[in-house]
C-alpha positions as CSV (number, residue, x, y, z in Angstrom):
1,M,84.1,63.6,150.4
2,I,81.1,64.6,152.4
3,G,81.0,65.4,156.1
4,E,79.4,63.0,158.5
5,N,76.1,64.7,158.7
6,K,76.2,67.1,155.8
7,L,73.5,66.5,153.1
8,V,74.6,66.8,149.6
9,G,72.4,68.2,146.8
10,I,73.7,69.7,143.6
11,T,71.7,72.4,141.9
12,E,70.6,71.4,138.5
13,L,69.0,73.9,136.1
14,S,66.4,72.9,133.6
15,I,66.3,75.5,130.8
16,F,63.7,75.7,128.1
17,L,65.0,76.8,124.8
18,E,63.3,77.3,121.4
19,N,63.9,74.3,119.3
20,E,65.8,76.2,116.6
21,P,69.3,75.9,115.1
22,G,71.8,78.0,117.0
23,K,69.9,78.5,120.2
24,L,72.0,76.1,122.3
25,A,75.2,77.6,120.9
26,E,74.0,81.1,121.8
27,L,73.2,80.0,125.4
28,I,76.5,78.3,125.9
29,K,78.4,81.3,124.5
30,K,76.6,83.7,126.8
31,L,77.3,81.5,129.8
32,Y,81.0,81.3,129.1
33,E,81.1,85.1,128.5
34,N,79.7,85.4,132.1
35,D,82.4,83.0,133.5
36,I,79.8,80.2,134.0
37,I,81.3,76.9,133.1
38,I,79.2,73.9,132.2
39,R,80.1,70.8,134.2
40,A,77.4,68.5,132.9
41,I,74.8,68.9,130.2
42,S,71.9,66.8,128.8
43,V,69.7,68.0,126.0
44,V,66.3,66.6,125.3
45,E,64.2,67.6,122.3
46,T,60.4,68.0,122.2
47,A,58.3,69.4,119.4
48,D,58.3,73.0,120.6
49,Y,61.4,73.4,122.7
50,G,64.6,71.9,123.9
51,L,65.1,71.0,127.5
52,I,68.6,71.6,128.7
53,L,69.7,70.1,132.0
54,L,72.8,71.8,133.4
55,L,75.3,71.6,136.2
56,V,77.5,74.6,136.4
57,N,80.3,75.9,138.4
58,K,78.4,78.9,139.7
59,P,74.7,78.1,140.0
60,T,73.7,81.3,141.9
61,E,75.3,83.4,139.2
62,C,73.8,81.3,136.5
63,I,70.3,81.7,138.0
64,A,70.8,85.5,138.1
65,F,71.9,85.5,134.5
66,L,68.9,83.4,133.3
67,E,66.5,85.7,135.2
68,K,68.1,88.8,133.8
69,N,67.9,87.5,130.3
70,N,64.4,86.2,130.6
71,Y,65.2,82.5,130.1
72,E,62.5,80.1,131.2
73,F,64.0,77.7,133.7
74,T,63.5,75.7,136.9
75,K,65.9,74.4,139.4
76,S,66.0,71.2,141.4
77,S,68.4,69.2,143.5
78,V,70.2,66.1,142.2
79,L,72.9,63.8,143.4
80,A,76.3,63.5,141.7
81,V,78.0,60.2,142.4
82,K,81.6,59.4,141.6
83,F,81.9,55.9,140.2
84,D,84.5,53.7,138.7
85,E,84.2,52.7,135.1
86,K,83.9,49.0,135.8
87,P,81.1,47.4,133.8
88,M,78.9,47.0,136.8
89,G,79.5,50.5,138.3
90,L,76.2,52.0,137.0
91,F,74.3,48.8,137.9
92,N,75.6,48.9,141.5
93,V,74.3,52.5,142.0
94,A,70.9,51.6,140.4
95,K,70.6,48.4,142.4
96,I,71.4,49.9,145.8
97,L,68.8,52.7,145.2
98,G,66.2,50.2,143.9
99,D,66.8,47.7,146.8
100,N,66.2,50.6,149.2
101,K,63.0,51.8,147.4
102,V,64.5,55.0,146.1
103,N,63.2,55.7,142.6
104,I,65.5,57.1,139.9
105,E,63.5,59.7,138.0
106,Y,66.3,60.2,135.5
107,L,70.1,60.1,135.3
108,Y,72.9,61.0,132.9
109,L,76.6,60.6,132.9
110,T,79.4,63.1,132.7
111,V,83.1,63.3,133.3
112,F,84.5,66.0,135.6
113,E,88.2,66.3,136.3
114,N,88.8,62.9,134.8
115,T,86.3,61.4,137.2
116,P,83.1,59.7,135.8
117,L,80.0,61.0,137.6
118,I,76.4,59.8,137.6
119,V,74.0,62.7,137.9
120,I,70.8,61.3,139.4
121,R,67.4,62.8,140.2
122,V,65.6,60.6,142.8
123,D,62.2,60.8,144.3
124,D,63.6,61.1,147.8
125,L,66.9,63.1,147.9
126,V,67.6,62.7,151.6
127,K,67.0,58.9,151.6
128,G,68.9,58.5,148.3
129,Q,72.0,60.3,149.6
130,R,71.9,58.5,152.9
131,V,71.6,55.1,151.2
132,L,74.5,55.8,148.8
133,K,76.7,57.1,151.6
134,E,76.0,54.1,153.8
135,N,77.0,51.9,150.9
136,Q,80.3,53.7,150.4
137,F,79.5,55.6,147.3
138,N,81.3,59.0,147.0
139,L,79.0,62.0,146.5
140,I,80.3,65.3,145.4
141,E,79.3,68.7,146.8
142,E,78.2,71.6,144.8
143,D,81.3,73.7,145.8
144,Q,83.5,70.9,144.2
145,L,82.1,71.7,140.8
């Protein structure tokens, strides 16, 4: 649970990989060999490369690893929202944000420690987390990953 005034932002890493067989497996293996555990992943294919979106247990160490091994990547902040698996759970998150004029740029789902999470990138992180908190949604902090 977040503190009263603490802002929550989870570091998400966007890694660009060559779109070739075995490249994703190679990256995952190297991360695990460096004690970096993937907590959420989304893979998008383009003609020339794969875009890998990751949440990991040790983002600072992962960034150092990526830099040392010359991976092309960017980092950004996202929200990770715990939600129940009721049919309208995802709708409720999207509706609250939309009703408050917070645009969802993208989202994906994951399960962490038997808890479903919605990972969301919004156009206004501060407003998005404030709105979700005010509406009793549970956000997780990076150190909980």
